[in-house]
C-alpha positions as YAML, in Angstrom:
chain: A
units: angstrom
residues:
- id: 1
  name: MET
  ca: [-9.53, -9.88, -7.90]
- id: 2
  name: GLU
  ca: [-7.89, -9.36, -11.28]
- id: 3
  name: GLN
  ca: [-5.29, -6.71, -12.06]
- id: 4
  name: ARG
  ca: [-3.16, -5.78, -15.03]
- id: 5
  name: VAL
  ca: [0.54, -5.64, -14.23]
- id: 6
  name: ARG
  ca: [3.96, -5.45, -15.83]
- id: 7
  name: VAL
  ca: [6.80, -7.63, -14.60]
- id: 8
  name: HIS
  ca: [10.34, -6.26, -14.57]
- id: 9
  name: ARG
  ca: [13.65, -7.93, -13.73]
- id: 10
  name: VAL
  ca: [16.60, -5.77, -12.75]
- id: 11
  name: GLY
  ca: [20.09, -6.77, -11.69]
- id: 12
  name: LEU
  ca: [21.27, -5.51, -8.30]
- id: 13
  name: ASP
  ca: [24.64, -6.41, -6.76]
- id: 14
  name: GLY
  ca: [24.84, -9.76, -8.53]
- id: 15
  name: ARG
  ca: [21.24, -10.77, -7.93]
- id: 16
  name: GLU
  ca: [17.98, -10.24, -9.76]
- id: 17
  name: VAL
  ca: [15.23, -8.05, -8.39]
- id: 18
  name: ARG
  ca: [11.71, -8.84, -9.62]
- id: 19
  name: VAL
  ca: [9.30, -5.89, -9.67]
- id: 20
  name: VAL
  ca: [5.58, -6.35, -10.30]
- id: 21
  name: ARG
  ca: [4.24, -2.95, -11.34]
- id: 22
  name: SER
  ca: [0.56, -2.02, -11.38]
- id: 23
  name: ASP
  ca: [-0.51, -1.24, -14.95]
- id: 24
  name: PRO
  ca: [-4.26, -0.52, -14.91]
- id: 25
  name: GLY
  ca: [-4.46, 1.29, -18.26]
- id: 26
  name: PRO
  ca: [-4.74, 4.95, -19.29]
- id: 27
  name: ASP
  ca: [-8.40, 5.42, -18.39]
- id: 28
  name: ALA
  ca: [-8.24, 4.01, -14.87]
- id: 29
  name: THR
  ca: [-8.41, 6.22, -11.82]
- id: 30
  name: GLY
  ca: [-5.76, 5.60, -9.23]
- id: 31
  name: PRO
  ca: [-5.09, 6.24, -5.57]
- id: 32
  name: ALA
  ca: [-3.00, 9.24, -4.56]
- id: 33
  name: LEU
  ca: [-0.45, 9.12, -1.75]
- id: 34
  name: ARG
  ca: [0.97, 12.10, 0.12]
- id: 35
  name: ASP
  ca: [3.41, 12.68, 2.95]
- id: 36
  name: ASP
  ca: [1.64, 15.47, 4.83]
- id: 37
  name: GLY
  ca: [4.44, 15.86, 7.35]
- id: 38
  name: HIS
  ca: [2.51, 14.55, 10.33]
- id: 39
  name: TRP
  ca: [1.04, 11.44, 8.67]
- id: 40
  name: LEU
  ca: [0.78, 9.63, 5.35]
- id: 41
  name: SER
  ca: [-2.48, 10.22, 3.48]
- id: 42
  name: MET
  ca: [-3.89, 8.06, 0.70]
- id: 43
  name: TYR
  ca: [-7.06, 8.85, -1.24]
- id: 44
  name: ALA
  ca: [-8.86, 6.18, -3.27]
- id: 45
  name: ASP
  ca: [-12.13, 5.80, -5.12]
- id: 46
  name: ARG
  ca: [-13.75, 2.39, -5.59]
- id: 47
  name: ASP
  ca: [-11.49, 1.34, -8.46]
- id: 48
  name: GLY
  ca: [-8.39, 2.53, -6.65]
- id: 49
  name: ALA
  ca: [-9.37, 0.83, -3.38]
- id: 50
  name: GLU
  ca: [-10.00, -2.46, -5.15]
- id: 51
  name: ARG
  ca: [-6.64, -2.20, -6.92]
- id: 52
  name: LEU
  ca: [-4.86, -1.49, -3.65]
- id: 53
  name: ALA
  ca: [-6.50, -4.50, -1.99]
- id: 54
  name: ALA
  ca: [-5.62, -6.81, -4.89]
- id: 55
  name: LEU
  ca: [-1.97, -5.76, -4.93]
- id: 56
  name: TRP
  ca: [-1.82, -5.92, -1.12]
- id: 57
  name: ALA
  ca: [-3.00, -9.54, -1.38]
- id: 58
  name: LEU
  ca: [-0.39, -10.13, -4.09]
- id: 59
  name: ALA
  ca: [2.33, -8.82, -1.75]
- id: 60
  name: ALA
  ca: [1.24, -11.41, 0.83]
- id: 61
  name: ARG
  ca: [1.81, -14.13, -1.76]
- id: 62
  name: SER
  ca: [4.93, -12.73, -3.44]
- id: 63
  name: ALA
  ca: [7.83, -13.03, -1.02]
- id: 64
  name: ARG
  ca: [10.35, -12.65, -3.87]
- id: 65
  name: SER
  ca: [8.87, -9.59, -5.59]
- id: 66
  name: LEU
  ca: [8.49, -5.87, -5.02]
- id: 67
  name: VAL
  ca: [4.88, -4.86, -5.70]
- id: 68
  name: TYR
  ca: [5.04, -1.35, -7.12]
- id: 69
  name: LEU
  ca: [2.20, 1.18, -7.46]
- id: 70
  name: PRO
  ca: [3.30, 4.36, -9.29]
- id: 71
  name: LEU
  ca: [1.08, 7.00, -7.66]
- id: 72
  name: ARG
  ca: [3.04, 10.26, -7.70]
- id: 73
  name: GLY
  ca: [1.29, 11.61, -10.78]
- id: 74
  name: ASN
  ca: [-2.22, 11.10, -9.38]
- id: 75
  name: PRO
  ca: [-3.98, 14.21, -8.00]
- id: 76
  name: ALA
  ca: [-5.03, 14.40, -4.35]
- id: 77
  name: PRO
  ca: [-8.06, 16.40, -3.16]
- id: 78
  name: HIS
  ca: [-6.13, 18.69, -0.81]
- id: 79
  name: ASP
  ca: [-3.12, 19.52, -2.99]
- id: 80
  name: GLY
  ca: [-2.20, 23.18, -2.58]
- id: 81
  name: ALA
  ca: [-4.80, 23.79, 0.14]
- id: 82
  name: GLY
  ca: [-2.45, 24.06, 3.11]
- id: 83
  name: GLU
  ca: [0.52, 26.16, 4.06]
- id: 84
  name: VAL
  ca: [2.94, 23.30, 3.35]
- id: 85
  name: GLU
  ca: [2.78, 21.43, 0.06]
- id: 86
  name: PRO
  ca: [2.41, 17.67, 0.68]
- id: 87
  name: VAL
  ca: [5.02, 15.44, -0.94]
- id: 88
  name: ALA
  ca: [3.67, 13.02, -3.56]
- id: 89
  name: LEU
  ca: [4.78, 9.41, -3.09]
- id: 90
  name: ASP
  ca: [4.72, 6.11, -4.92]
- id: 91
  name: LEU
  ca: [4.05, 2.88, -3.01]
- id: 92
  name: VAL
  ca: [6.04, -0.35, -2.82]
- id: 93
  name: LEU
  ca: [4.84, -3.39, -0.88]
- id: 94
  name: VAL
  ca: [7.65, -5.82, -0.06]
- id: 95
  name: HIS
  ca: [8.14, -9.00, 1.95]
- id: 96
  name: HIS
  ca: [10.65, -8.51, 4.78]
- id: 97
  name: SER
  ca: [12.58, -11.68, 3.91]
- id: 98
  name: LEU
  ca: [13.68, -10.09, 0.63]
- id: 99
  name: GLN
  ca: [15.79, -7.65, 2.68]
- id: 100
  name: PHE
  ca: [15.62, -5.13, -0.12]
- id: 101
  name: PRO
  ca: [17.76, -2.03, 0.60]
- id: 102
  name: THR
  ca: [15.41, 0.90, 0.08]
- id: 103
  name: SER
  ca: [18.39, 3.10, -0.75]
- id: 104
  name: ALA
  ca: [18.75, 1.06, -3.98]
- id: 105
  name: TRP
  ca: [15.21, 1.77, -5.15]
- id: 106
  name: LYS
  ca: [15.99, 4.92, -7.13]
- id: 107
  name: GLY
  ca: [18.47, 3.04, -9.31]
- id: 108
  name: VAL
  ca: [16.22, 0.00, -9.72]
- id: 109
  name: ARG
  ca: [13.24, 2.16, -10.70]
- id: 110
  name: ALA
  ca: [15.33, 3.99, -13.30]
- id: 111
  name: ARG
  ca: [16.16, 0.67, -15.00]
- id: 112
  name: LEU
  ca: [12.72, -0.93, -15.06]
- id: 113
  name: GLY
  ca: [12.16, -0.50, -18.79]
- id: 114
  name: ALA
  ca: [8.91, -1.56, -20.47]
- id: 115
  name: GLY
  ca: [8.49, -4.83, -18.61]
- id: 116
  name: VAL
  ca: [6.37, -7.81, -19.63]
- id: 117
  name: PRO
  ca: [2.59, -7.27, -19.52]
- id: 118
  name: GLY
  ca: [0.46, -9.77, -17.65]
- id: 119
  name: THR
  ca: [-2.62, -10.27, -15.51]
- id: 120
  name: VAL
  ca: [-2.77, -11.27, -11.85]
- id: 121
  name: SER
  ca: [-5.88, -13.14, -10.70]
- id: 122
  name: LEU
  ca: [-6.51, -13.69, -7.01]
- id: 123
  name: PRO
  ca: [-9.60, -15.02, -5.16]
- id: 124
  name: ASP
  ca: [-11.92, -12.27, -3.93]
- id: 125
  name: ASP
  ca: [-11.54, -13.63, -0.40]
- id: 126
  name: ASP
  ca: [-7.74, -13.85, -0.53]
- id: 127
  name: LEU
  ca: [-7.55, -11.28, 2.24]
- id: 128
  name: PRO
  ca: [-9.24, -12.67, 5.37]
- id: 129
  name: ASP
  ca: [-12.46, -11.43, 6.91]
- id: 130
  name: GLU
  ca: [-11.65, -9.05, 9.76]
- id: 131
  name: GLY
  ca: [-13.61, -11.17, 12.22]
- id: 132
  name: SER
  ca: [-11.23, -14.08, 11.66]
- id: 133
  name: VAL
  ca: [-8.14, -12.15, 12.81]
- id: 134
  name: ASP
  ca: [-7.08, -12.65, 16.43]
- id: 135
  name: HIS
  ca: [-6.37, -9.03, 17.33]
- id: 136
  name: GLU
  ca: [-5.52, -9.82, 20.94]
- id: 137
  name: ARG
  ca: [-2.73, -12.17, 19.86]
- id: 138
  name: ARG
  ca: [-1.29, -9.40, 17.71]
- id: 139
  name: ARG
  ca: [-0.89, -7.18, 20.80]
- id: 140
  name: HIS
  ca: [1.41, -9.61, 22.61]
- id: 141
  name: ARG
  ca: [5.03, -8.54, 23.00]
- id: 142
  name: THR
  ca: [6.24, -11.80, 21.45]
- id: 143
  name: TYR
  ca: [4.22, -11.22, 18.26]
- id: 144
  name: ARG
  ca: [6.51, -10.16, 15.41]
- id: 145
  name: ASP
  ca: [4.30, -10.04, 12.30]
- id: 146
  name: HIS
  ca: [3.85, -6.27, 12.11]
- id: 147
  name: LEU
  ca: [4.28, -3.89, 9.21]
- id: 148
  name: ALA
  ca: [7.18, -1.46, 8.94]
- id: 149
  name: PHE
  ca: [7.40, 1.82, 7.01]
- id: 150
  name: ASP
  ca: [10.28, 3.46, 5.20]
- id: 151
  name: ILE
  ca: [10.57, 6.25, 2.63]
- id: 152
  name: ALA
  ca: [13.19, 6.47, -0.12]
- id: 153
  name: ALA
  ca: [13.24, 8.21, -3.51]
- id: 154
  name: HIS
  ca: [9.72, 9.64, -3.04]
- id: 155
  name: THR
  ca: [8.37, 6.15, -2.36]
- id: 156
  name: LEU
  ca: [6.67, 4.73, 0.72]
- id: 157
  name: PHE
  ca: [7.80, 1.17, 1.45]
- id: 158
  name: VAL
  ca: [5.41, -0.99, 3.43]
- id: 159
  name: VAL
  ca: [7.41, -4.01, 4.61]
- id: 160
  name: GLY
  ca: [6.10, -7.11, 6.31]
- id: 161
  name: SER
  ca: [5.69, -10.86, 6.40]
- id: 162
  name: SER
  ca: [2.98, -12.70, 4.48]
- id: 163
  name: LEU
  ca: [0.99, -12.98, 7.70]
- id: 164
  name: ALA
  ca: [1.37, -9.26, 8.42]
- id: 165
  name: PHE
  ca: [0.06, -8.32, 4.97]
- id: 166
  name: ARG
  ca: [-2.84, -10.76, 5.27]
- id: 167
  name: GLU
  ca: [-3.91, -9.80, 8.78]
- id: 168
  name: GLU
  ca: [-3.56, -6.04, 8.18]
- id: 169
  name: GLY
  ca: [-5.22, -6.59, 4.81]
- id: 170
  name: ALA
  ca: [-8.38, -7.75, 6.58]
- id: 171
  name: ALA
  ca: [-9.10, -4.11, 7.43]
- id: 172
  name: LEU
  ca: [-8.46, -3.19, 3.80]
- id: 173
  name: ARG
  ca: [-10.93, -5.85, 2.65]
- id: 174
  name: ARG
  ca: [-13.53, -4.38, 5.01]
- id: 175
  name: PHE
  ca: [-12.75, -0.92, 3.64]
- id: 176
  name: VAL
  ca: [-13.36, -2.05, 0.05]
- id: 177
  name: GLU
  ca: [-16.58, -3.88, 0.92]
- id: 178
  name: ARG
  ca: [-18.18, -1.14, 3.03]
- id: 179
  name: ALA
  ca: [-16.86, 2.16, 1.70]
- id: 180
  name: PRO
  ca: [-19.09, 2.50, -1.40]
- id: 181
  name: SER
  ca: [-22.31, 2.32, 0.64]
- id: 182
  name: HIS
  ca: [-21.08, 4.08, 3.78]
- id: 183
  name: ALA
  ca: [-22.30, 7.58, 2.86]
- id: 184
  name: ARG
  ca: [-25.76, 6.24, 2.04]
- id: 185
  name: ARG
  ca: [-26.01, 4.18, 5.24]
- id: 186
  name: HIS
  ca: [-24.52, 6.87, 7.49]
- id: 187
  name: PRO
  ca: [-25.18, 10.27, 5.89]
- id: 188
  name: GLU
  ca: [-24.39, 12.08, 9.15]
- id: 189
  name: SER
  ca: [-20.89, 10.66, 9.44]
- id: 190
  name: GLY
  ca: [-17.66, 12.07, 8.06]
- id: 191
  name: HIS
  ca: [-15.39, 10.32, 5.62]
- id: 192
  name: PHE
  ca: [-14.83, 6.58, 5.58]
- id: 193
  name: CYS
  ca: [-11.25, 5.45, 6.13]
- id: 194
  name: VAL
  ca: [-8.86, 2.76, 7.26]
- id: 195
  name: GLU
  ca: [-5.55, 3.32, 9.03]
- id: 196
  name: PHE
  ca: [-2.34, 1.32, 9.20]
- id: 197
  name: VAL
  ca: [0.48, 1.85, 11.69]
- id: 198
  name: PRO
  ca: [3.97, 0.30, 11.81]
- id: 199
  name: GLY
  ca: [4.95, -1.93, 14.67]
- id: 200
  name: PRO
  ca: [2.82, -3.15, 17.56]
- id: 201
  name: TRP
  ca: [2.02, 0.33, 18.90]
- id: 202
  name: GLY
  ca: [1.19, 3.48, 17.01]
- id: 203
  name: ARG
  ca: [3.63, 6.35, 17.37]
- id: 204
  name: GLU
  ca: [4.00, 9.72, 15.74]
- id: 205
  name: ARG
  ca: [7.12, 8.77, 13.79]
- id: 206
  name: THR
  ca: [9.19, 5.65, 13.19]
- id: 207
  name: ARG
  ca: [12.89, 5.36, 14.02]
- id: 208
  name: ARG
  ca: [13.64, 6.57, 10.48]
- id: 209
  name: HIS
  ca: [11.45, 9.64, 11.04]
- id: 210
  name: VAL
  ca: [8.74, 8.35, 8.69]
- id: 211
  name: PRO
  ca: [5.21, 9.37, 9.75]
- id: 212
  name: GLY
  ca: [3.78, 6.59, 11.89]
- id: 213
  name: SER
  ca: [0.33, 6.40, 10.33]
- id: 214
  name: LEU
  ca: [-0.98, 5.59, 6.84]
- id: 215
  name: HIS
  ca: [-4.52, 6.95, 6.56]
- id: 216
  name: VAL
  ca: [-6.53, 5.73, 3.55]
- id: 217
  name: GLU
  ca: [-9.63, 7.82, 2.80]
- id: 218
  name: TYR
  ca: [-12.45, 6.79, 0.47]
- id: 219
  name: LEU
  ca: [-13.42, 9.41, -2.10]
- id: 220
  name: GLY
  ca: [-16.59, 7.85, -3.44]
- id: 221
  name: GLY
  ca: [-17.27, 6.95, -7.05]
...
């Protein structure tokens, strides 16, 4: 998995915050992310799904960086179709040990500047195969490597440990591998998707009133 990025360094309360921003180029298609009120909806074609998986894997490796995907400007298929206009969101993936205050994100984002261009290369199998994840162990009350959600400054923060990103990322790897051929193999089925929930048990909303489900739908292409 290879992705173009820009690396930014911003001072925050006497320390440096490192932000790795996705920079795929002007002709690339990107995922779109919306807060629909009841849940969080992401839409991605093949290129967007592969980019999301690569940067998700990067977040598992980058405990000292915020991995930033600017998505608010990307169109979503259902924009304007309902009674309530969904809210467009960016996405930040961040390791929990960084203890980044999401309330500071608006100021950090405003000071990113041009950044330093670079390329991130990760093995195609950096996210594990779903069959290798012990899902029963993850249901135990003593298990702590779950994802958490927060929203600040029109940005969804997905927060977790390296293990949480890797084990949840197994479903994302499966999504990338199977989505392009799903419609051909199962023409009678509906859309192909993957869903992430914060914490050990799904719930309608988190303690911060963030929708408790991130639904990623494949758009084809």
